[in-house]
N, C-alpha and C positions, 0 to 999 in steps of 0.2 A: 383462514389465512388468505384465500383469494379476497376476500371482503376487504381486509386491512390492506392487503397490498395496494387493492384499487383505490381504498381511501386516502393513502400515503401518496400515491400518484396525483390524485385530484388536487389532495393539498398542496403538493409541489408545485402543480400548475397553476393554481390560484395565488401562492406566493411568487412565482414567476410574472405572473401578469400584473400583480401589485408593485413588484419592482420596476417593471417595463413602465408602468403607467407613472409613479413617482418620479423615475429619472426622466422620462418624456415631459414631464410638468416642469421640472427644474429646469431643463434646457430650453423648453418651447416658451414656457411664461414666465420664469424668473430671470431667464438670461444667462444663468451659469454656464461657462465654458464646457463643451460636450467631455472633452478629455477629463478635465476636473472633476464631473459628476461621476463619471463611469469608473473612473480611479478610484473615488470615494465609497462608491457602492460596492465595488469589488472588494475593498479593505475591510468595509463593514461586515459585509456577508461572509467572508472569508473568516474574519476573526470570531464572527457568532458561531460561524460551523464548528471551528476548532473548540471553542468554549463548551458547546453543547455535546460535542461527541467525545471531549476529553482528547482529542487528536488522534483516537482510535479509527481503524479502518473497519466499517460494518460488512458483512459478507453472510452467506449462505441463503441465497434469495430462492424462492421457489423455481420449479422447473419451468413452469408456465411464463415466468419472466425472463428466464435466463435462453429461452428458445427463440426470442426476438430477434436476438443478434447472433444465434449460433445455427439456427435451422436454414436449410437451402430448399430452393425450389427450381426444380429441373437443373441441378447443378450450380446454381447461382445462389449466392448467400442472402437471404431474405434482407440483411441490414443494407445490403448495396441496393437492392430493390427498392426498399423505402427511401434510401437516399437518392434515388434517380427519380421516385415519385415527388419527393419534396422541391429536388430543384426543378422539376418541370412545372410543378404548382406556382413556385416562386416566380419562374420566367414567365408564365402566363399573367401573374399579379403584376410583374413590372413591366410588360409591354401591351398587356390588353385591358387594363382597367383604368378609371380614371385616377385613383390612388397612385399606381404605379407610375404613371406619366405626371403626375404632380410631384411624386418625389424624386425623378429625373430634373424636373424644373427647379426644386429648391437646392437640389446638389449643384446645378449649374449656376443659378443666381437666385438667392433667398429674397434680396430686397425686390428684385424684379417681379418675383412670384408672387410676393406679398402686395405689391401696387396693381398687379394684374387681377385682384379680386379673389385669391386663392386663400384659404384659413390657414396659414402655414403653420399655426400653433397645433392645431388637432392633427395635420399630416405627420408632422414629428413625432407627436406622442403615438401615433399609430405605428411610426417607424420603431421606435422603441417597444411598445407593446409586442409586436411580431418577432421583434428580435429577441426578446425574453421567451415567447413562447417557443421559438425555434431551439433556444437554449435549453429549454425544458427537454424538449424530445431529444437533443443530443445527450443529454445527460442520461435519460432512460435507458438508450441505445448503449452508452458506456458502462453503466451500471449492470446491463444485461450482459454485455461482451465480456467485462472483468469478473462478474458476479461479486462485485464489491463496490463500495461507495466511501468515499472519504474526502475531504475538504482539500486537500492537495492532489488529488489525481490529474486534474487537469490543467496543471500551472504550466506544464509544458507546451501545452497546446497554444499558448499566447503566441508564440512566435509563429507556429503554423497558420493561424488565422491572418496574420499581416503578410505573410510570404505567399500564401495562396491568393489573396488579393491582388497583392501586386504583380504576381507571376501571371494571374489571370486576366490581367489588362484593365483592372479596376481603378479609376483615377482617385488617388488618395484626398484630392479635393472636393470629390464630388461630381455627381452629374452625368459620368461616363462611365459604362462597364457593362458586361453581359453575363449572364449566368454560364452560358455555354463554355464561357472562356475560365471562369472559376471553377466550373465542373472539370473541365481538363487540367487545371492546374494540380487541383486536389489527387485526380488519376495518377498524375506524373510524381508527386510527392510521395503517393502510396508505393508506385513502383520503386522509386528509389529505396525507402525504408524496407520494403520488401528483399530488394536485391541485395542490401547490407545483411538482412536476416539469413538469406539463403547463403551467401557467402561466409556465414559465421562471424562476421564482425561486430563489434561492440555497437549497441542501438545509441551510445552518446555520437559515435561517429555519424550516424544519420542524423543527428541534429547540427553537427558541424557541416555536413553538407548542405543541409536546409539553408543555415545562415551564408554559406558561400554562393549559394543560387540567389540568395536574396541580393548580397552586394551585387553581384554579377548583373543581376537584372536592372537594378537601379542605376548601376554605371552605364549599361547600354542604352537605357531610357535617356538619361541624361545627355549622354553622347550624340543619339539620334536627334533629340531635340535641339542641341546646341547646331548640329549640320542643317537641321530645316531652318531655323532661324537665321543663320549666316548665310544661306542660299536665297 
């Protein structure tokens, strides 16, 4: 059983890497708009997953896999420790390596970075490849946490990713943002969700609160920028 689970996880990692490479190639080399590519890829994979699984949810994973997200280390959930380690690794990548610096440069000014001699196509492909690998890791943790896997499980997390990025100070136009801010934003969102759960309120109200937080943050940012520009 362990052999088959390890093989399935490796196959998932290979597939995610392939998706990242293809997506990065379409954006960097072909010049297709990133939103169109990612939406098209998401729809393709979502439809394929539903077809192959017939819309069913798979469950009954071995204890060795489930323990990844449910075990604790000195009272701290191992999933949170893994999350902190990945966040630290991405922080180092983005601030202490040539690839991270070039990613920031491309986000700030793509054409200027290209004229400065940076192979922007290669950097963009690396961005999508690393993103796909992180998606694979998140999927493994979610699968272990819920002891199930299905094509529709992560649909509600699309809002959270955008909300966490905006709340964490990530510039939606690229080039600016810190992992520490994103880390803190995710903690705040989790505290909100846990608070609703403790109060016995509906989980759908947590989604409502997240949406309200997103609108408030965007409105405050726009108001702040307008004040700065007018000054």
